[in-house]
C-alpha positions in Angstrom: -58.4 -10.2 107.4 -56.1 -13.0 109.6 -52.9 -13.2 107.7 -52.9 -16.4 104.9 -50.7 -18.8 104.2 -49.1 -19.2 101.1 -46.4 -21.5 99.6 -44.5 -19.8 97.4 -42.6 -22.6 94.9 -39.5 -20.8 92.7 -37.7 -23.0 90.4 -35.1 -20.7 89.5 -34.0 -18.7 92.6 -31.3 -16.4 91.1 -31.7 -13.0 89.6 -35.1 -10.9 89.0 -36.8 -14.2 90.3 -35.5 -14.4 93.4 -35.3 -10.4 94.0 -39.5 -11.0 93.3 -39.7 -13.8 96.1 -37.5 -12.5 98.7 -39.5 -9.2 98.4 -42.6 -10.3 98.7 -42.3 -12.4 100.6 -40.5 -9.7 103.4 -43.0 -7.4 102.7 -46.6 -9.4 102.4 -48.7 -9.1 105.0 -49.6 -12.8 104.8 -47.3 -16.0 105.6 -44.9 -16.8 102.8 -43.2 -20.2 103.3 -40.1 -20.2 100.1 -39.5 -23.8 98.5 -36.8 -23.0 95.9 -34.1 -24.9 93.5 -30.7 -22.9 92.3 -31.0 -20.9 89.8 -29.1 -23.4 86.7 -30.1 -25.2 83.9 -33.7 -23.1 83.4 -34.6 -25.2 80.5 -34.4 -28.7 82.9 -36.3 -26.3 85.9 -39.1 -26.2 82.8 -39.4 -30.2 81.9 -38.8 -31.7 85.6 -39.6 -28.7 88.8 -42.7 -30.4 89.4 -40.6 -33.9 90.3 -39.1 -32.2 92.7 -41.5 -29.7 94.3 -44.1 -33.3 94.5 -41.6 -34.6 96.6 -40.2 -31.9 98.5 -43.7 -30.4 99.5 -45.4 -32.4 102.1 -48.3 -30.7 103.1 -49.3 -28.8 100.4 -53.3 -28.7 102.0 -51.7 -26.5 104.9 -51.7 -23.8 102.6 -54.4 -21.2 101.8 -52.7 -20.9 98.0 -49.2 -21.3 95.8 -47.0 -19.1 94.6 -45.2 -19.8 91.3 -43.4 -18.8 88.5 -43.5 -19.5 84.8 -40.0 -22.0 84.8 -42.1 -24.6 85.8 -44.9 -26.7 84.8 -48.4 -25.9 87.2 -50.1 -28.7 84.9 -48.1 -31.2 85.9 -47.6 -30.3 89.7 -51.4 -30.4 90.2 -51.8 -33.4 88.4 -49.3 -35.0 90.4 -50.0 -33.7 93.4 -53.4 -34.7 93.0 -56.8 -33.4 95.2 -56.8 -30.8 97.8 -55.0 -28.4 95.8 -54.5 -25.1 96.5 -55.6 -22.0 94.9 -52.8 -20.8 92.7 -51.0 -18.2 91.2 -48.2 -18.1 88.3 -46.2 -14.5 87.8 -44.2 -14.2 84.5 -40.8 -12.7 84.7 -40.5 -14.0 80.8 -42.3 -16.7 78.2 -40.6 -18.5 76.3 -43.2 -17.3 73.2 -41.9 -14.2 73.1 -38.2 -14.7 74.4 -35.1 -14.3 71.9 -33.2 -17.5 70.5 -29.9 -17.8 71.6 -27.1 -17.9 68.6 -27.7 -20.6 66.9 -30.4 -22.1 69.0 -33.8 -23.3 67.3 -36.9 -22.7 69.6 -38.1 -26.1 71.6 -42.1 -26.1 71.1 -42.7 -27.5 74.7 -42.0 -25.1 76.2 -44.2 -23.0 74.8 -47.0 -25.4 75.6 -45.6 -25.5 78.8 -46.4 -21.6 79.3 -49.8 -22.2 77.6 -50.5 -24.7 80.1 -49.1 -23.4 82.9 -51.0 -20.2 82.8 -54.7 -22.4 82.0 -53.8 -24.8 85.3 -53.7 -21.0 87.6 -56.2 -19.9 88.9 -54.6 -16.5 88.5 -51.4 -14.6 85.6 -50.0 -11.4 86.2 -47.6 -10.6 84.0 -44.6 -7.6 85.1 -45.3 -5.5 82.7 -48.0 -4.0 80.0 -45.7 -4.8 77.6 -44.8 -8.5 78.6 -48.1 -8.9 78.6 -48.9 -7.4 75.4 -46.0 -9.6 73.7 -47.3 -13.1 75.7 -50.5 -12.8 73.5 -49.0 -10.7 70.5 -47.3 -14.1 70.3 -49.7 -16.9 71.3 -52.4 -17.1 68.7 -49.3 -17.4 66.3 -48.0 -20.8 68.6 -51.2 -22.3 68.1 -51.6 -21.7 64.5 -48.4 -23.4 63.9 -50.5 -26.4 65.6 -51.5 -29.0 62.5 -55.3 -29.4 63.4 -57.2 -29.2 66.6 -56.0 -26.2 67.5 -57.2 -25.4 70.2 -57.8 -21.5 70.1 -60.4 -21.2 73.3 -57.0 -21.1 75.1 -56.5 -17.6 74.5 -59.5 -16.0 76.2 -59.8 -18.5 78.8 -56.1 -17.4 79.9 -56.7 -13.1 79.1 -59.8 -13.5 81.4 -57.9 -14.2 84.5 -54.7 -12.4 83.8 -53.4 -8.6 84.7 -50.7 -6.9 84.9 -48.6 -5.9 88.7 -45.1 -4.5 88.5 -43.2 -5.9 90.5 -41.4 -4.1 93.7 -37.8 -3.2 94.0 -35.6 -3.3 97.4 -34.9 0.5 98.2 -36.5 3.2 100.0 -40.1 4.4 99.4 -38.6 8.3 100.7 -38.3 10.6 97.1 -35.4 12.1 99.1 -32.4 9.8 98.8 -31.0 11.4 95.7 -27.6 12.5 97.1 -24.5 13.3 94.7 -21.1 12.1 95.6 -19.1 15.1 96.6 -16.6 14.6 94.1 -19.1 13.9 90.6 -18.1 17.3 89.0 -14.3 16.9 88.9 -14.4 13.0 88.4 -14.8 11.3 84.7 -18.0 9.8 84.3 -19.1 6.8 85.4 -20.4 4.6 82.7 -22.6 1.5 84.6 -24.0 -2.1 82.9 -25.5 -3.9 85.3 -27.2 -6.9 83.7 -26.8 -10.1 83.5 -24.0 -11.4 81.6 -26.3 -13.2 79.1 -26.5 -12.7 75.1 -30.5 -11.0 75.9 -29.0 -7.9 76.9 -26.8 -7.8 74.1 -23.5 -6.6 75.4 -22.2 -6.3 71.7 -23.8 -3.3 71.1 -22.7 -1.8 74.5 -19.3 -2.4 74.1 -19.2 -1.6 70.7 -19.9 1.8 71.5 -18.3 2.3 74.1 -15.0 1.3 71.9 -16.2 3.2 69.8 -16.9 6.3 72.0 -13.1 4.9 73.0 -12.0 6.3 69.5 -12.9 9.4 69.4 -10.7 10.6 73.1 -14.5 10.3 74.6 -14.0 10.1 78.4 -15.2 8.4 80.5 -15.1 5.2 83.4 -16.6 2.0 84.0 -18.1 0.3 85.9 -19.1 -4.1 84.4 -21.9 -5.6 87.3 -24.3 -8.2 86.9 -24.6 -12.0 87.2 -23.7 -14.5 85.2 -25.2 -18.3 85.9 -23.4 -19.8 83.0 -21.4 -19.6 80.1 -20.7 -15.9 79.8 -20.5 -14.3 76.0 -16.8 -14.0 75.3 -17.0 -10.0 74.4 -17.0 -9.2 78.0 -13.9 -11.5 78.4 -12.6 -9.1 75.3 -13.8 -5.5 76.4 -11.8 -6.2 79.9 -8.8 -6.4 77.5 -8.9 -3.3 75.3 -11.0 -0.7 78.1 -9.0 -2.2 80.8 -7.3 1.0 81.5 -11.4 2.3 81.7 -12.5 -0.5 84.3 -13.2 0.5 88.2 -14.8 -2.6 88.6 -15.5 -6.2 86.7 -17.7 -8.9 88.2 -20.8 -10.0 90.4 -20.6 -7.4 93.5 -22.6 -9.9 95.5 -22.9 -6.9 98.7 -25.8 -4.9 98.1 -24.6 -2.0 100.2 -21.2 -2.3 97.9 -24.0 -2.4 94.7 -25.9 0.9 95.6 -23.0 2.6 96.1 -21.3 1.9 92.9 -25.3 3.0 91.6 -24.8 6.5 93.1 -21.4 7.0 92.2 -22.6 6.1 88.6 -23.7 9.0 85.6 -25.0 7.1 83.1 -26.5 3.7 83.2 -27.0 1.8 79.8 -29.2 -1.5 78.3 -29.0 -2.5 75.2 -31.3 -5.2 76.0 -33.2 -7.9 73.7 -35.1 -8.6 76.0 -36.1 -6.6 79.3 -40.0 -7.4 80.1 -39.7 -5.5 83.3 -36.5 -3.4 83.9 -35.3 -3.5 87.6 -31.5 -2.7 86.8 -32.3 0.4 85.2 -34.7 1.4 87.6 -32.4 0.7 90.7 -29.8 3.0 88.5 -32.2 5.3 88.2 -32.9 6.1 92.1 -29.7 6.0 92.7 -28.8 8.9 90.9 -27.8 7.8 87.2 -28.8 8.9 83.7 -30.4 6.1 81.6 -29.7 5.8 78.0 -32.3 2.7 77.2 -33.6 1.4 73.7 -37.2 2.8 72.7 -38.3 -0.2 72.7 -39.3 -3.6 75.6 -40.7 -2.3 78.7 -38.4 0.9 78.6 -41.1 3.4 77.6 -43.6 2.2 80.0 -41.0 2.7 82.8 -39.2 5.4 82.5 -41.7 8.7 82.8 -42.8 9.9 79.6 -41.5 13.6 79.7 -37.9 11.8 79.8 -38.6 9.7 76.3 -36.8 12.4 73.8 -33.5 12.3 76.1 -33.0 9.3 77.5 -34.6 6.5 74.4 -32.3 6.1 71.4 -33.2 4.6 68.5 -30.3 2.0 67.1 -26.9 2.1 67.9 -26.0 5.2 65.7 -28.2 7.3 68.0 -27.0 5.2 71.3 -23.4 6.5 70.2 -25.0 10.3 69.3 -26.4 10.3 72.7 -23.9 9.2 74.9 -20.9 11.5 73.5 -24.0 14.5 74.6 -24.2 13.0 78.0 -20.8 12.9 78.7 -20.1 16.4 78.5 -22.9 17.6 79.5 -24.1 14.9 82.8 -23.5 17.5 85.3 -25.5 19.7 83.6 -28.6 17.6 84.2 -28.8 17.1 87.9 -32.3 18.2 88.1 -33.2 15.3 85.6 -31.0 12.5 88.1 -34.1 13.7 91.4 -36.8 13.6 89.2 -36.6 10.1 88.2 -34.9 9.0 91.2 -37.6 10.6 92.7 -40.3 9.3 90.2 -38.6 5.7 90.5 -39.4 5.3 94.7 -42.8 4.1 93.1 -41.6 0.9 92.4 -40.4 0.3 96.1 -41.9 -2.4 97.6 -43.5 -0.6 100.0 -45.7 1.1 97.2 -46.4 -2.2 96.0 -47.0 -4.4 98.1 -50.4 -3.8 99.0 -51.5 -4.1 95.1 -50.6 -8.1 95.7 -51.5 -8.7 99.5 -55.2 -7.5 97.5 -54.0 -10.0 94.8 -53.1 -12.9 97.1 -56.6 -12.3 99.1 -58.6 -12.4 96.0 -57.3 -15.4 95.1 -58.0 -16.8 98.5 -61.2 -15.8 98.1 -62.3 -16.9 95.0 -61.4 -20.1 95.5 -64.0 -20.3 98.9 -67.4 -21.8 97.5 -70.8 -19.3 97.9 -72.9 -20.7 100.5 -76.9 -21.1 99.6 
């Protein structure tokens, strides 16, 4: 097939959204042109990004297809753009029906409606994991039932019929043999890695309270705290920096991918305490570069972690996290085979391995929009 031309509208160009958009554009055999807005004020992006993009993009008809993500009202854009709108695909990184509310926040039902109408307006809907797909279709009927009358129950099957799961790619080599334990790993204190966003849904309170408990019990470790912080930083990070300062080797966002990956290569254990995780790029990257994972036995984690490793590296609650972490801090050098096997298993998420499925999806999007000749 001759390379096609797509427009990718990303209203929140940061974090996993930026990672996905850049990866798809860089690896696709098709031409993908990015139009983006900065990664801030996500609520206003959902409300108003379409109003910006309809003026920012002048020639929609020049594209074979359009790609966007869930933090924009696709239905608004289609209504404002009028005729000659190209076939559209929306990639759901998250959805506001299942996303946990921040402390003190009440649900704004309009965001749920925006997710619903965006999915309805798209010709194709992709979710980034089976867990996310299931969560969306579990919450949507309950959301519809909240309406006092004229409930649009038909939308459930209308969206499901054009939806599927497609894992995103990750920015690392597909070579299964990149794992290389640092020469001083056996002598050094085990390095614990946090490489998640500094936000409430990643549950940093539980992470730091578990480390402080290990510290009180006399456990030996060092700590690297990375990850992006888009707006308000949870207070627990500053408090933890003071309490655990003598153990911290790095504290704050690392903007160089090489430096970030070097910290992962030096790490022994990567921990997640997330309340919300629809895929888990951070832990996949950590495992790819040699970290042993400790992950909640829920969300997308049982899906991305090979089943043979579930018993050792999935935990159930804070007490189990502390118990398994104490064990790993003592025995991490005995698990080199696990580190190698996990690193090799993660290479299936490399963009070089994932891009074929995305290109096929884009081609089908365009092909299905062409009227059949009678």
